[in-house]
Backbone as JSON Lines, residues from 0, in Angstrom:
{"i":0,"aa":"X","n":[-11.09,-21.66,-226.59],"ca":[-11.35,-21.2,-228.15],"c":[-9.94,-20.11,-228.23]}
{"i":1,"aa":"X","n":[-9.58,-20.14,-229.14],"ca":[-8.53,-18.99,-229.73],"c":[-8.96,-17.97,-230.56]}
{"i":2,"aa":"X","n":[-8.89,-16.85,-230.23],"ca":[-9.21,-15.63,-230.99],"c":[-7.92,-15.0,-231.41]}
{"i":3,"aa":"X","n":[-7.96,-14.5,-232.78],"ca":[-6.56,-13.83,-233.34],"c":[-7.06,-12.39,-234.13]}
{"i":4,"aa":"X","n":[-6.31,-11.49,-233.84],"ca":[-6.6,-10.24,-234.49],"c":[-6.62,-10.4,-236.15]}
{"i":5,"aa":"X","n":[-5.6,-11.2,-236.59],"ca":[-5.47,-11.42,-238.18],"c":[-6.82,-11.94,-238.6]}
{"i":6,"aa":"X","n":[-7.4,-12.97,-237.87],"ca":[-8.64,-13.61,-238.15],"c":[-9.98,-12.62,-238.14]}
{"i":7,"aa":"X","n":[-9.68,-11.78,-237.18],"ca":[-11.03,-10.85,-237.09],"c":[-10.81,-9.71,-237.99]}
{"i":8,"aa":"X","n":[-9.56,-9.29,-238.55],"ca":[-9.42,-8.17,-239.36],"c":[-9.8,-8.7,-240.81]}
{"i":9,"aa":"X","n":[-9.65,-9.72,-240.94],"ca":[-9.98,-10.3,-242.7],"c":[-11.28,-10.32,-242.49]}
{"i":10,"aa":"X","n":[-12.46,-10.21,-241.27],"ca":[-13.8,-10.57,-241.52],"c":[-14.33,-9.14,-241.46]}
{"i":11,"aa":"X","n":[-13.67,-8.24,-241.47],"ca":[-13.94,-6.64,-241.3],"c":[-13.88,-5.75,-242.56]}
{"i":12,"aa":"X","n":[-14.88,-5.14,-242.88],"ca":[-15.96,-4.62,-242.13],"c":[-17.03,-5.72,-241.92]}
{"i":13,"aa":"X","n":[-17.89,-6.1,-241.14],"ca":[-18.94,-7.12,-240.73],"c":[-20.06,-6.52,-241.5]}
{"i":14,"aa":"X","n":[-21.23,-7.53,-241.48],"ca":[-22.58,-6.86,-242.31],"c":[-22.85,-5.68,-242.03]}
{"i":15,"aa":"X","n":[-23.41,-4.89,-242.86],"ca":[-24.02,-3.5,-242.42],"c":[-25.12,-3.46,-241.24]}
{"i":16,"aa":"X","n":[-25.02,-2.42,-240.46],"ca":[-26.37,-2.26,-239.39],"c":[-26.83,-0.99,-239.82]}
{"i":17,"aa":"X","n":[-27.88,-0.83,-239.1],"ca":[-28.28,0.67,-239.24],"c":[-27.55,1.97,-238.54]}
{"i":18,"aa":"X","n":[-26.61,1.7,-237.82],"ca":[-25.74,2.64,-237.42],"c":[-24.39,2.62,-238.35]}
{"i":19,"aa":"X","n":[-24.04,1.51,-238.83],"ca":[-23.01,1.26,-240.05],"c":[-23.43,0.81,-241.12]}
{"i":20,"aa":"X","n":[-23.96,1.66,-242.08],"ca":[-24.65,1.16,-243.23],"c":[-23.81,0.52,-244.09]}
{"i":21,"aa":"X","n":[-22.21,1.0,-244.04],"ca":[-21.09,0.51,-244.96],"c":[-20.51,-0.52,-244.29]}
{"i":22,"aa":"X","n":[-21.15,-1.24,-243.25],"ca":[-20.43,-2.41,-242.6],"c":[-19.73,-2.19,-241.19]}
{"i":23,"aa":"X","n":[-20.04,-3.13,-240.09],"ca":[-19.89,-2.8,-239.17],"c":[-18.31,-3.11,-238.7]}
{"i":24,"aa":"X","n":[-17.57,-2.26,-237.62],"ca":[-16.36,-2.22,-237.6],"c":[-15.89,-3.08,-236.5]}
{"i":25,"aa":"X","n":[-16.76,-3.98,-236.24],"ca":[-16.57,-5.02,-234.91],"c":[-17.13,-6.07,-235.37]}
{"i":26,"aa":"X","n":[-16.65,-7.33,-234.76],"ca":[-16.88,-8.71,-235.14],"c":[-16.73,-9.41,-233.44]}
{"i":27,"aa":"X","n":[-17.62,-10.23,-233.23],"ca":[-17.65,-10.95,-232.23],"c":[-16.54,-12.24,-232.25]}
{"i":28,"aa":"X","n":[-15.63,-12.46,-231.33],"ca":[-14.84,-13.45,-231.63],"c":[-15.19,-14.56,-230.64]}
{"i":29,"aa":"X","n":[-15.85,-14.45,-229.5],"ca":[-16.22,-15.6,-228.7],"c":[-17.11,-15.14,-227.84]}
{"i":30,"aa":"X","n":[-17.85,-16.11,-227.34],"ca":[-18.87,-15.53,-226.1],"c":[-19.35,-16.88,-225.2]}
{"i":31,"aa":"X","n":[-19.43,-16.44,-224.19],"ca":[-19.83,-17.69,-223.19],"c":[-20.53,-16.93,-221.88]}
{"i":32,"aa":"X","n":[-21.82,-17.46,-221.4],"ca":[-22.43,-16.7,-220.27],"c":[-22.82,-15.57,-220.41]}
{"i":33,"aa":"X","n":[-22.43,-14.38,-219.77],"ca":[-22.62,-13.12,-219.99],"c":[-21.59,-12.31,-220.79]}
{"i":34,"aa":"X","n":[-20.42,-13.1,-220.94],"ca":[-19.09,-12.71,-221.39],"c":[-19.16,-12.81,-223.06]}
{"i":35,"aa":"X","n":[-18.68,-11.55,-223.87],"ca":[-18.4,-11.81,-225.11],"c":[-17.06,-10.86,-225.36]}
{"i":36,"aa":"X","n":[-16.61,-11.42,-226.46],"ca":[-15.5,-10.88,-226.8],"c":[-15.24,-10.11,-228.2]}
{"i":37,"aa":"X","n":[-15.17,-8.95,-228.36],"ca":[-15.07,-8.5,-229.68],"c":[-13.78,-7.97,-230.34]}
{"i":38,"aa":"X","n":[-13.48,-7.68,-231.7],"ca":[-12.44,-6.95,-231.9],"c":[-13.4,-5.76,-232.63]}
{"i":39,"aa":"X","n":[-12.73,-4.55,-232.15],"ca":[-13.29,-3.3,-232.78],"c":[-12.29,-2.49,-233.7]}
{"i":40,"aa":"X","n":[-12.61,-2.03,-234.77],"ca":[-11.67,-1.31,-235.57],"c":[-12.28,-0.48,-236.47]}
{"i":41,"aa":"X","n":[-12.62,0.74,-235.87],"ca":[-13.4,1.9,-236.38],"c":[-12.83,2.39,-237.33]}
{"i":42,"aa":"X","n":[-13.05,3.01,-238.3],"ca":[-12.66,3.75,-239.71],"c":[-13.31,5.03,-239.71]}
{"i":43,"aa":"X","n":[-12.83,6.3,-239.75],"ca":[-13.4,7.47,-239.75],"c":[-13.75,7.98,-238.71]}
{"i":44,"aa":"X","n":[-15.08,7.64,-238.23],"ca":[-15.69,8.2,-236.96],"c":[-16.34,6.9,-236.19]}
{"i":45,"aa":"X","n":[-16.24,6.89,-234.95],"ca":[-16.83,6.13,-234.11],"c":[-18.27,6.46,-233.58]}
{"i":46,"aa":"X","n":[-19.18,5.66,-234.2],"ca":[-20.53,5.89,-234.14],"c":[-21.26,5.05,-232.64]}
{"i":47,"aa":"X","n":[-20.35,4.44,-232.05],"ca":[-21.08,3.43,-231.07],"c":[-22.04,4.48,-229.95]}
{"i":48,"aa":"X","n":[-22.81,3.73,-229.59],"ca":[-24.0,4.31,-228.4],"c":[-23.55,3.44,-227.32]}
{"i":49,"aa":"X","n":[-24.08,4.16,-226.21],"ca":[-23.71,3.34,-224.97],"c":[-24.26,1.83,-224.86]}
{"i":50,"aa":"X","n":[-23.49,1.09,-224.07],"ca":[-24.08,-0.26,-224.05],"c":[-24.7,-0.74,-223.13]}
{"i":51,"aa":"X","n":[-25.24,-1.92,-222.81],"ca":[-26.19,-2.2,-221.75],"c":[-25.47,-3.39,-220.93]}
{"i":52,"aa":"X","n":[-24.12,-3.44,-221.04],"ca":[-23.19,-4.33,-220.08],"c":[-21.97,-3.39,-219.76]}
{"i":53,"aa":"X","n":[-21.19,-3.47,-218.9],"ca":[-20.05,-3.22,-218.41],"c":[-19.18,-3.73,-219.57]}
{"i":54,"aa":"X","n":[-18.15,-2.88,-219.81],"ca":[-17.13,-3.43,-220.96],"c":[-15.76,-2.82,-220.39]}
{"i":55,"aa":"X","n":[-14.54,-3.54,-221.03],"ca":[-13.33,-3.22,-220.85],"c":[-12.7,-3.24,-222.46]}
{"i":56,"aa":"X","n":[-12.02,-2.17,-222.41],"ca":[-11.35,-2.12,-223.88],"c":[-9.72,-2.33,-223.57]}
{"i":57,"aa":"X","n":[-9.24,-3.09,-224.66],"ca":[-7.62,-3.52,-224.51],"c":[-7.01,-3.3,-225.91]}
{"i":58,"aa":"X","n":[-6.4,-1.85,-225.84],"ca":[-5.99,-1.36,-227.12],"c":[-4.99,-2.33,-227.54]}
{"i":59,"aa":"X","n":[-4.95,-2.78,-228.78],"ca":[-4.0,-3.71,-229.55],"c":[-3.22,-2.94,-230.5]}
{"i":60,"aa":"X","n":[-3.55,-1.94,-231.33],"ca":[-2.58,-1.34,-232.06],"c":[-3.15,0.08,-232.4]}
{"i":61,"aa":"X","n":[-2.49,0.9,-232.85],"ca":[-2.64,2.2,-233.1],"c":[-2.78,3.34,-232.06]}
{"i":62,"aa":"X","n":[-3.22,4.41,-231.97],"ca":[-3.36,5.33,-231.13],"c":[-4.72,6.22,-231.35]}
{"i":63,"aa":"X","n":[-5.18,6.95,-230.19],"ca":[-6.43,7.68,-230.18],"c":[-6.69,8.34,-229.1]}
{"i":64,"aa":"X","n":[-7.68,8.82,-229.14],"ca":[-8.3,9.13,-227.63],"c":[-9.72,8.53,-227.44]}
{"i":65,"aa":"X","n":[-9.76,8.27,-226.22],"ca":[-11.12,7.6,-225.92],"c":[-11.89,8.71,-224.82]}
{"i":66,"aa":"X","n":[-13.2,9.22,-225.1],"ca":[-13.86,10.19,-224.18],"c":[-14.97,9.19,-223.61]}
{"i":67,"aa":"X","n":[-14.87,9.39,-222.33],"ca":[-15.62,8.29,-221.38],"c":[-16.35,9.4,-220.37]}
{"i":68,"aa":"X","n":[-17.54,9.44,-220.69],"ca":[-18.78,10.52,-219.93],"c":[-18.05,11.82,-220.03]}
{"i":69,"aa":"X","n":[-17.54,12.28,-221.2],"ca":[-16.97,13.78,-221.1],"c":[-15.53,13.95,-220.9]}
{"i":70,"aa":"X","n":[-15.0,12.95,-220.28],"ca":[-13.49,12.8,-219.89],"c":[-12.62,12.18,-220.92]}
{"i":71,"aa":"X","n":[-11.71,12.98,-221.53],"ca":[-10.66,12.65,-222.53],"c":[-9.45,11.79,-221.94]}
{"i":72,"aa":"X","n":[-9.1,10.61,-222.59],"ca":[-7.86,9.91,-222.13],"c":[-7.11,9.62,-223.58]}
{"i":73,"aa":"X","n":[-5.82,9.56,-223.62],"ca":[-5.08,9.14,-224.57],"c":[-4.84,7.63,-224.36]}
{"i":74,"aa":"X","n":[-5.13,7.17,-225.65],"ca":[-5.27,5.77,-226.02],"c":[-4.31,5.09,-227.05]}
{"i":75,"aa":"X","n":[-3.11,4.21,-226.64],"ca":[-2.42,3.6,-227.17],"c":[-2.35,2.29,-226.66]}
{"i":76,"aa":"X","n":[-1.58,1.36,-227.94],"ca":[-1.45,-0.27,-227.69],"c":[-0.99,-0.48,-226.06]}
{"i":77,"aa":"X","n":[-1.49,-1.35,-225.68],"ca":[-1.29,-1.66,-224.22],"c":[-1.97,-1.13,-223.25]}
{"i":78,"aa":"X","n":[-2.91,-0.22,-223.58],"ca":[-3.85,0.55,-222.73],"c":[-4.83,-0.16,-222.51]}
{"i":79,"aa":"X","n":[-5.74,-0.04,-221.3],"ca":[-6.88,-0.91,-221.01],"c":[-7.88,0.46,-220.24]}
{"i":80,"aa":"X","n":[-8.97,0.18,-220.63],"ca":[-10.19,1.12,-220.37],"c":[-11.33,0.51,-219.7]}
{"i":81,"aa":"X","n":[-11.98,0.79,-218.57],"ca":[-13.19,0.52,-218.37],"c":[-14.38,1.52,-218.57]}
{"i":82,"aa":"X","n":[-15.33,0.93,-219.17],"ca":[-16.51,1.58,-219.19],"c":[-17.86,1.02,-218.58]}
{"i":83,"aa":"X","n":[-18.44,1.67,-217.73],"ca":[-19.75,1.09,-217.16],"c":[-20.74,0.94,-218.28]}
{"i":84,"aa":"X","n":[-21.84,0.05,-218.01],"ca":[-23.04,0.16,-218.59],"c":[-23.75,1.43,-218.83]}
{"i":85,"aa":"X","n":[-24.21,1.64,-219.91],"ca":[-24.98,3.06,-220.14],"c":[-24.33,4.23,-220.1]}
{"i":86,"aa":"X","n":[-22.8,4.32,-220.15],"ca":[-22.17,5.36,-220.08],"c":[-21.83,5.68,-221.45]}
{"i":87,"aa":"X","n":[-21.91,6.92,-222.01],"ca":[-21.67,7.47,-223.19],"c":[-20.23,7.53,-223.31]}
{"i":88,"aa":"X","n":[-19.68,6.94,-224.48],"ca":[-18.17,6.81,-224.79],"c":[-18.03,6.75,-226.28]}
{"i":89,"aa":"X","n":[-16.82,6.99,-226.58],"ca":[-16.5,7.11,-228.08],"c":[-14.87,7.17,-228.27]}
{"i":90,"aa":"X","n":[-14.59,6.76,-229.25],"ca":[-12.87,7.02,-229.63],"c":[-12.95,7.98,-230.6]}
{"i":91,"aa":"X","n":[-11.9,8.95,-230.45],"ca":[-11.54,10.03,-231.47],"c":[-10.29,10.19,-231.89]}
{"i":92,"aa":"X","n":[-10.13,10.64,-232.92],"ca":[-8.51,11.0,-233.43],"c":[-7.77,10.03,-233.39]}
{"i":93,"aa":"X","n":[-8.4,8.69,-233.8],"ca":[-7.75,7.59,-233.82],"c":[-6.82,7.36,-235.11]}
{"i":94,"aa":"X","n":[-5.81,6.65,-235.18],"ca":[-5.13,6.26,-236.5],"c":[-5.62,5.15,-237.33]}
{"i":95,"aa":"X","n":[-5.15,4.97,-238.53],"ca":[-5.8,4.07,-239.37],"c":[-5.55,2.73,-238.78]}
{"i":96,"aa":"X","n":[-4.42,2.43,-238.1],"ca":[-4.3,1.11,-237.5],"c":[-4.83,0.83,-236.36]}
{"i":97,"aa":"X","n":[-5.94,1.72,-235.95],"ca":[-6.3,1.43,-234.51],"c":[-7.25,0.15,-234.32]}
{"i":98,"aa":"X","n":[-6.95,-0.51,-233.52],"ca":[-7.84,-1.69,-233.17],"c":[-7.78,-2.15,-231.72]}
{"i":99,"aa":"X","n":[-9.02,-2.51,-231.12],"ca":[-8.98,-2.78,-229.73],"c":[-10.0,-3.87,-229.41]}
{"i":100,"aa":"X","n":[-9.59,-4.85,-228.48],"ca":[-10.3,-5.79,-227.93],"c":[-11.45,-5.14,-227.07]}
{"i":101,"aa":"X","n":[-12.55,-5.91,-227.09],"ca":[-13.5,-5.37,-226.09],"c":[-14.18,-6.4,-225.55]}
{"i":102,"aa":"X","n":[-14.37,-6.48,-224.4],"ca":[-14.85,-7.59,-223.5],"c":[-16.15,-6.8,-222.82]}
{"i":103,"aa":"X","n":[-17.22,-7.48,-223.25],"ca":[-18.6,-7.03,-222.6],"c":[-19.01,-8.4,-221.49]}
{"i":104,"aa":"X","n":[-19.51,-7.72,-220.31],"ca":[-19.52,-8.99,-219.2],"c":[-20.63,-8.19,-218.08]}
{"i":105,"aa":"X","n":[-21.19,-9.22,-217.23],"ca":[-22.12,-8.91,-216.51],"c":[-23.64,-8.72,-216.83]}
{"i":106,"aa":"X","n":[-24.28,-8.43,-215.91],"ca":[-25.73,-8.38,-216.11],"c":[-26.21,-7.41,-217.03]}
{"i":107,"aa":"X","n":[-27.3,-7.28,-217.79],"ca":[-27.51,-5.91,-218.52],"c":[-27.66,-5.05,-217.5]}
{"i":108,"aa":"X","n":[-27.64,-3.84,-217.68],"ca":[-27.44,-2.57,-216.7],"c":[-26.26,-2.52,-215.94]}
{"i":109,"aa":"X","n":[-25.28,-3.27,-215.95],"ca":[-24.03,-3.3,-215.5],"c":[-23.76,-3.83,-213.95]}
{"i":110,"aa":"X","n":[-22.91,-3.97,-213.19],"ca":[-22.67,-4.65,-212.27],"c":[-22.87,-3.45,-211.01]}
């Protein structure tokens, strides 16, 4: 199955959720087994909470910072980050064109 950023961005924001009443800034592009692939394009403030699976972020476009368990990293197109299940994290100071692929994988609670 092919997933494209243009296809995803055309569908964002997604349906509202309790955390994102104006529409979710992410959409699932494909899933199989324990893996799912999302496109995440936050606007304004990143409101995400810790996730129950391990995850990988692959920055597609834009710049910003990711704070993982209190440690801050610069994030730009081409960068990749690992966040273990249950770890507090969020993007901050991101540009308007910030978009990242997110891969969730493995068992609930992490590997």
